MITOR-209629 format. One record per residue (C-alpha): residue number from 1; x, z, y. Coordinates in steps of 0.2 Angstrom, whole numbers. Each point is the difference from the previous one (the first is absolute). Example, Ala and Ser with C-alpha at 12.3 -4.5 7.8 and 13.67 -1.06 7.14 Angstrom:
2
PT, n, X, Z, Y
PT, 1, 62, 39, -22
PT, 2, 6, -3, 17
// end
This chain:
477
PT, n, X, Z, Y
PT, 1, 603, 708, -149
PT, 2, 5, -18, 4
PT, 3, -13, -11, 8
PT, 4, 8, -16, -5
PT, 5, 4, -14, 13
PT, 6, -10, -9, 13
PT, 7, -6, -18, -1
PT, 8, 14, -5, 13
PT, 9, 13, 9, -10
PT, 10, -5, -9, -16
PT, 11, -1, -17, 9
PT, 12, 17, 2, 8
PT, 13, 9, 10, -14
PT, 14, 6, -14, -12
PT, 15, 1, 4, -18
PT, 16, 3, 19, 3
PT, 17, -12, 9, 11
PT, 18, 5, 18, 6
PT, 19, -13, 13, 5
PT, 20, -1, 4, 19
PT, 21, 5, 18, -4
PT, 22, 17, -6, -5
PT, 23, 4, -10, 16
PT, 24, 6, 11, 14
PT, 25, 6, -15, 11
PT, 26, -7, -1, 18
PT, 27, 0, -13, 14
PT, 28, 0, 1, 19
PT, 29, -17, -5, 6
PT, 30, -1, -9, 17
PT, 31, -17, -3, 7
PT, 32, -8, -8, 15
PT, 33, -5, 12, 15
PT, 34, -11, -6, 14
PT, 35, -7, 5, 17
PT, 36, -14, -8, 9
PT, 37, 4, -9, 17
PT, 38, -16, -4, 10
PT, 39, -1, -18, 6
PT, 40, -13, -5, 13
PT, 41, -8, -17, 2
PT, 42, 3, -12, 15
PT, 43, -17, 6, 7
PT, 44, 9, 15, 7
PT, 45, -13, 13, -4
PT, 46, -15, -10, 6
PT, 47, -15, 0, -12
PT, 48, -2, -16, -10
PT, 49, -18, -8, 1
PT, 50, -8, -6, -16
PT, 51, -13, -13, 4
PT, 52, -2, -18, -6
PT, 53, 17, -6, 4
PT, 54, 12, 7, -13
PT, 55, 11, 10, 13
PT, 56, 18, 2, -5
PT, 57, 15, 10, 4
PT, 58, 19, 0, -5
PT, 59, 11, 15, -5
PT, 60, 19, -3, 2
PT, 61, 10, 7, -14
PT, 62, 18, 4, 5
PT, 63, 15, -3, -10
PT, 64, 0, 14, -13
PT, 65, 2, 5, -18
PT, 66, -18, 4, -5
PT, 67, -12, 0, -15
PT, 68, -14, -12, 5
PT, 69, -13, 6, -14
PT, 70, 1, 18, 6
PT, 71, -3, -4, 18
PT, 72, -18, 3, 7
PT, 73, -12, -8, 12
PT, 74, -10, 13, 10
PT, 75, -13, 0, 13
PT, 76, -19, 4, 3
PT, 77, -15, -11, 2
PT, 78, -14, 4, 12
PT, 79, -17, -7, -1
PT, 80, -11, 4, 15
PT, 81, -18, 5, -2
PT, 82, -12, -13, -7
PT, 83, -16, -6, 8
PT, 84, -14, 13, 0
PT, 85, -7, 5, -17
PT, 86, 15, -6, -11
PT, 87, 13, 7, -10
PT, 88, 18, -7, -1
PT, 89, 5, -5, -18
PT, 90, 18, -4, -3
PT, 91, 10, -6, -16
PT, 92, 10, 14, -9
PT, 93, 9, -10, -14
PT, 94, 12, -11, 9
PT, 95, 10, -2, 16
PT, 96, -14, -10, 8
PT, 97, 8, 2, 17
PT, 98, 14, -12, -4
PT, 99, -3, -18, -3
PT, 100, 18, -7, -2
PT, 101, 17, 8, 0
PT, 102, 17, -8, 1
PT, 103, 18, 6, -1
PT, 104, 13, -12, 6
PT, 105, 18, -1, 6
PT, 106, 8, -4, 17
PT, 107, 2, -18, -6
PT, 108, -19, -1, -4
PT, 109, 3, 0, -19
PT, 110, -16, 6, -7
PT, 111, 3, 14, -13
PT, 112, -19, 5, -1
PT, 113, -15, -9, 5
PT, 114, -16, 8, -7
PT, 115, -16, -7, 6
PT, 116, -18, 6, -3
PT, 117, 7, 17, -2
PT, 118, -17, 9, -1
PT, 119, -6, -10, -14
PT, 120, 17, 1, -9
PT, 121, 2, 19, 2
PT, 122, -18, 2, -6
PT, 123, 3, -8, -17
PT, 124, 19, 0, -4
PT, 125, 3, 18, 4
PT, 126, -13, 6, -12
PT, 127, 7, -10, -15
PT, 128, 19, 3, 5
PT, 129, -1, 19, 4
PT, 130, 2, 12, -14
PT, 131, -14, 13, -2
PT, 132, 13, 14, 1
PT, 133, 7, -5, 17
PT, 134, -17, -5, 6
PT, 135, -7, 18, -3
PT, 136, 12, 6, 14
PT, 137, -6, -12, 13
PT, 138, -12, 5, 14
PT, 139, -11, -8, 13
PT, 140, 15, -2, 11
PT, 141, 7, -13, -12
PT, 142, -16, -11, 2
PT, 143, -2, 1, -19
PT, 144, -4, 16, -9
PT, 145, -11, 9, -13
PT, 146, -18, 3, 6
PT, 147, 1, 18, -5
PT, 148, -19, 0, -2
PT, 149, -14, -4, -13
PT, 150, -3, -19, -3
PT, 151, -17, 0, 10
PT, 152, 6, 7, 16
PT, 153, 10, -7, 15
PT, 154, 14, -4, 0
PT, 155, -1, -5, -18
PT, 156, -16, -11, 2
PT, 157, 3, -19, -1
PT, 158, -9, -14, 9
PT, 159, -16, -3, -8
PT, 160, -5, -17, 4
PT, 161, 10, -16, 1
PT, 162, -5, -14, 12
PT, 163, -12, 10, 10
PT, 164, -4, 16, 9
PT, 165, -14, 13, 1
PT, 166, 0, 7, -17
PT, 167, -4, 18, -4
PT, 168, 7, -2, -18
PT, 169, 16, 11, -1
PT, 170, 14, -6, -11
PT, 171, 10, 15, -8
PT, 172, 18, -2, -5
PT, 173, 4, 3, -18
PT, 174, 13, 14, -1
PT, 175, -4, 17, 8
PT, 176, 14, 6, 12
PT, 177, 14, -12, -4
PT, 178, -8, -17, 3
PT, 179, 5, -6, 18
PT, 180, -9, 4, 15
PT, 181, -9, -16, 6
PT, 182, -9, 4, 16
PT, 183, 0, 13, 13
PT, 184, -13, 3, 13
PT, 185, -1, 10, 17
PT, 186, -14, 10, 8
PT, 187, -15, -7, 8
PT, 188, 5, -9, 16
PT, 189, 17, 7, 0
PT, 190, 17, -7, 2
PT, 191, 13, 0, -14
PT, 192, 19, 3, 0
PT, 193, 11, 0, -15
PT, 194, 18, 0, -3
PT, 195, 11, -10, -12
PT, 196, 17, 2, -8
PT, 197, 4, -15, -11
PT, 198, 16, 0, -9
PT, 199, 8, -18, -1
PT, 200, 1, 1, -19
PT, 201, -19, -2, 0
PT, 202, 3, -18, 5
PT, 203, 1, -5, -18
PT, 204, 10, -16, -6
PT, 205, 10, -1, 16
PT, 206, 17, 5, 6
PT, 207, -9, 14, 9
PT, 208, -4, 9, -16
PT, 209, 18, 1, -6
PT, 210, 6, 18, 0
PT, 211, 18, -6, 2
PT, 212, 14, 5, 13
PT, 213, 6, -16, 9
PT, 214, 10, -3, 16
PT, 215, -6, -11, 13
PT, 216, 15, -4, 12
PT, 217, -11, -8, 13
PT, 218, -17, 4, 8
PT, 219, -15, -5, -10
PT, 220, -19, 1, 3
PT, 221, -16, 5, -7
PT, 222, -15, -9, 8
PT, 223, -18, 6, -3
PT, 224, -16, -10, 3
PT, 225, -15, 11, 0
PT, 226, -17, -5, -8
PT, 227, -15, -6, 9
PT, 228, -12, 14, 3
PT, 229, -13, -5, -13
PT, 230, 13, 3, -13
PT, 231, 3, 17, 6
PT, 232, -17, 8, 2
PT, 233, -19, -3, 2
PT, 234, -15, 10, 5
PT, 235, -17, 4, -9
PT, 236, -16, 9, 4
PT, 237, 3, 11, -16
PT, 238, 14, 11, -6
PT, 239, -7, 1, -18
PT, 240, 10, -14, -8
PT, 241, 11, -15, 6
PT, 242, -15, -12, -1
PT, 243, -14, 11, 5
PT, 244, -9, -2, 16
PT, 245, 5, -15, 10
PT, 246, 18, -4, -1
PT, 247, 6, -11, 15
PT, 248, 16, -4, 9
PT, 249, 7, 14, 10
PT, 250, -4, 1, 18
PT, 251, 4, 13, 13
PT, 252, -13, 9, 11
PT, 253, -3, -9, 16
PT, 254, 15, 3, 11
PT, 255, 10, 5, -15
PT, 256, 18, -5, -4
PT, 257, 9, -9, -14
PT, 258, 7, 6, -17
PT, 259, 18, 5, 3
PT, 260, 16, 4, -9
PT, 261, 10, 14, 7
PT, 262, 16, 9, -3
PT, 263, 7, -14, -11
PT, 264, 17, 3, -7
PT, 265, 12, -5, -13
PT, 266, 9, 15, -8
PT, 267, 15, -9, -7
PT, 268, 8, 9, -15
PT, 269, 19, 1, 6
PT, 270, 13, 4, -13
PT, 271, 11, 15, 4
PT, 272, 11, 1, -15
PT, 273, 17, -6, 7
PT, 274, 6, -6, -17
PT, 275, -16, -11, -2
PT, 276, 1, -6, 18
PT, 277, 18, -6, -3
PT, 278, -4, -8, -16
PT, 279, -14, -10, 7
PT, 280, 9, -6, 15
PT, 281, 15, -5, -11
PT, 282, -12, -11, -11
PT, 283, -6, -9, 16
PT, 284, 18, -2, 6
PT, 285, 7, -7, -16
PT, 286, 2, -19, -2
PT, 287, -17, -8, -4
PT, 288, -9, 16, 7
PT, 289, -13, 11, -9
PT, 290, -11, -10, -12
PT, 291, -16, 5, -8
PT, 292, -16, -8, -7
PT, 293, -16, 5, 9
PT, 294, -19, -3, -3
PT, 295, -8, -10, 13
PT, 296, -19, -2, -1
PT, 297, -9, -15, 9
PT, 298, -19, 1, 2
PT, 299, -13, -14, 0
PT, 300, -18, 1, 6
PT, 301, -13, -13, -5
PT, 302, -19, -1, 2
PT, 303, -11, -8, -13
PT, 304, -18, -2, -5
PT, 305, -10, -5, -15
PT, 306, -2, 4, -19
PT, 307, 17, -8, -3
PT, 308, 15, 4, 11
PT, 309, 17, -6, -1
PT, 310, 15, 7, 9
PT, 311, 17, -9, 0
PT, 312, 16, 9, 6
PT, 313, 15, -12, 2
PT, 314, 17, 7, -3
PT, 315, 18, -7, 3
PT, 316, 18, 6, -2
PT, 317, 0, 4, 19
PT, 318, -11, 15, -4
PT, 319, 13, 9, -11
PT, 320, 11, 1, -15
PT, 321, -14, 4, -12
PT, 322, -19, 5, -1
PT, 323, -2, 18, -6
PT, 324, -19, 1, 1
PT, 325, -16, -7, 7
PT, 326, -14, 11, 5
PT, 327, -17, -8, 4
PT, 328, -16, 9, 6
PT, 329, -16, -5, 7
PT, 330, -9, 8, 15
PT, 331, -18, -2, 7
PT, 332, -2, -14, 12
PT, 333, -6, 13, 13
PT, 334, 16, 9, 5
PT, 335, -7, 14, 11
PT, 336, -11, 15, -1
PT, 337, -2, 7, -18
PT, 338, 6, -16, -8
PT, 339, 16, -2, 10
PT, 340, 10, 5, -16
PT, 341, -12, -4, -13
PT, 342, 9, -8, -15
PT, 343, -11, 8, -13
PT, 344, -2, -10, -16
PT, 345, -8, 12, -11
PT, 346, -7, -7, -16
PT, 347, -15, 11, 0
PT, 348, -4, -4, 18
PT, 349, -18, -3, 7
PT, 350, -9, -7, 14
PT, 351, 7, 13, 12
PT, 352, 18, -2, -6
PT, 353, 2, -16, -10
PT, 354, 15, -8, -8
PT, 355, 9, -14, 8
PT, 356, 11, -9, -13
PT, 357, -9, 0, -17
PT, 358, 11, -12, -10
PT, 359, 17, -7, 6
PT, 360, 18, -4, -5
PT, 361, 17, -3, 8
PT, 362, 13, -13, -2
PT, 363, 18, -4, 5
PT, 364, 4, -18, 4
PT, 365, -16, -6, -9
PT, 366, 4, 10, -16
PT, 367, -12, 14, -4
PT, 368, 8, 18, 0
PT, 369, -14, 6, -11
PT, 370, -6, -9, -16
PT, 371, -18, 5, 4
PT, 372, -12, 1, 14
PT, 373, -1, 18, 6
PT, 374, -17, 6, -1
PT, 375, -3, 16, 11
PT, 376, -18, 3, -4
PT, 377, -6, 15, -10
PT, 378, -12, -10, -11
PT, 379, 12, -13, -7
PT, 380, 17, 3, 7
PT, 381, 1, 19, -5
PT, 382, 11, 3, 16
PT, 383, 14, -13, -6
PT, 384, 8, 1, 18
PT, 385, 3, 18, -2
PT, 386, 6, -1, -18
PT, 387, 13, -13, 6
PT, 388, 5, 10, 15
PT, 389, 1, 17, -8
PT, 390, 18, 0, -5
PT, 391, 5, -1, 18
PT, 392, -12, 13, 6
PT, 393, 7, 14, -12
PT, 394, 4, 15, 10
PT, 395, -8, -7, 16
PT, 396, -13, 6, 13
PT, 397, -13, -11, -9
PT, 398, -4, 11, -14
PT, 399, -14, -9, -8
PT, 400, -10, -17, -1
PT, 401, -12, 6, 14
PT, 402, 14, 4, 12
PT, 403, 8, -17, -4
PT, 404, -16, -10, 1
PT, 405, -3, 7, 17
PT, 406, 18, -3, 7
PT, 407, 1, -16, -10
PT, 408, 14, -12, -1
PT, 409, 8, -12, -12
PT, 410, 19, 1, -3
PT, 411, 12, -13, -8
PT, 412, 15, 10, -3
PT, 413, 16, -10, -4
PT, 414, 12, 14, 1
PT, 415, -4, 10, -16
PT, 416, 7, 16, 8
PT, 417, -15, 11, -4
PT, 418, -11, 11, 10
PT, 419, 12, 15, 2
PT, 420, 14, -10, 6
PT, 421, -11, -7, 13
PT, 422, -8, 16, 5
PT, 423, 17, 8, 2
PT, 424, 5, -14, 13
PT, 425, 15, -5, -10
PT, 426, 10, -16, 4
PT, 427, 14, 0, -12
PT, 428, -6, -14, -10
PT, 429, -1, -18, 6
PT, 430, -15, -8, -10
PT, 431, -13, -13, 1
PT, 432, -2, -19, -2
PT, 433, 16, -9, 8
PT, 434, -5, -12, 14
PT, 435, 9, -17, 0
PT, 436, -1, -14, 13
PT, 437, -16, -6, -7
PT, 438, -16, 7, 8
PT, 439, -13, 8, -11
PT, 440, -18, 6, 2
PT, 441, -9, 15, -5
PT, 442, -19, -1, -2
PT, 443, -15, 11, -1
PT, 444, -14, -9, -9
PT, 445, -17, 9, 3
PT, 446, -9, -8, -15
PT, 447, -16, 10, 4
PT, 448, -2, 9, 16
PT, 449, -16, 11, 5
PT, 450, -15, -11, 3
PT, 451, -4, 10, 16
PT, 452, 10, 7, 14
PT, 453, 14, -12, -5
PT, 454, 9, -3, 16
PT, 455, 16, 9, -3
PT, 456, 17, 2, 7
PT, 457, 15, -1, -12
PT, 458, 16, 9, 3
PT, 459, 15, -5, -10
PT, 460, 16, 10, 1
PT, 461, 16, -8, -8
PT, 462, 15, 11, -2
PT, 463, 17, -9, 0
PT, 464, 18, 5, -3
PT, 465, 11, -4, 15
PT, 466, 19, 4, 2
PT, 467, 4, 10, 16
PT, 468, 18, -1, 6
PT, 469, 6, 12, 14
PT, 470, 16, -3, 9
PT, 471, 7, 6, 17
PT, 472, -4, -16, 8
PT, 473, -17, -5, -7
PT, 474, -14, 3, -13
PT, 475, -6, -13, -12
PT, 476, -16, -1, -11
PT, 477, -1, -14, -12
// end
């Protein structure tokens, strides 16, 4: 019995389409094959101290044919025992340990320069990771399903915004598959946890690209670590993230600092001889290897009041085009249980209020939406979620409640759709072209919450840049 033809056969078959059972032709399949080379940072095995100074380290990447997106940063975090009577709480849904990551060439051409990493990872990975992929993640990835009921740790959310000492638990929305938000140690005990973060998790950057390239000269990955208050805190209760008295982490008298140990980059090196020769030849040919890459720049602005305006100036020096702009709003207290509080749930209450009630965005003084975006339940009927839902399809954010707790607003100029983004594709060059004339993107908070309205606005702008690799130099423009 014939089963007809596939969609691709119909699309490619011209006026006559033959069923697949009639086609006996075959093709030789040539695929990438990788092994991992372990690269050590320039700290030479010494533990890296996380305190209040944004410690940094550099990993030298040798001349090689490799897949950057399949490479992995690995290590472990050790948090010494807290002061007596406290539990250590730490954040489970982002790479909180990393503040800033750069990848640059021997000639200091910046290929990736992603700042405010914890906040970025916290929001962007949830919206740009497919649910099917995410269900294979585990805590090593610093972003994974809770695998528990909504009203237990690690599924519990922070339950108060702008304050502490609350015993009101805040359950998540989806049993088992909503992200783990917080983890907690035993009473008075130290905590150590490992991490393995594939570079493809650094979304909308060169690092996410699962592409094989040849870098003929040494290049560098530089990691700036977060300040300790963005990594952990302590509390007198282990019942929920905001129960008891959450305060900044402090060690026992005579105790030591939070440290990073065994830090390595496992570089995914290509071993297929045909692929290696092909990529080397691309770089050696006249003009070198050329490809368009995503490049995300991050902006942080504080603001107060019931009306808040954030302006982001953009010029042609930033890239060839603007693919997307993602804006999110965090609590003004960026430590303890509210260090990563960007909740904007429309049915929020005194313990977990909204931040932006009504807003709109504009590009060069022209409104992008023809209406004010009312995010409230009573009059707005979750308008923000309605307008974002198309780009959330298939993602980790499975419903309004999850979106509202991990809230963001995106102006997407690429039009490529959620699946293309979730698959880390980079074949299409899209967005608004940039000319020599500067432009401005604006978030206009028409009505912000009347209380607790000291906020920190994070804006992530993804550009398209052209990367050129030749035997002599690397250029990004």
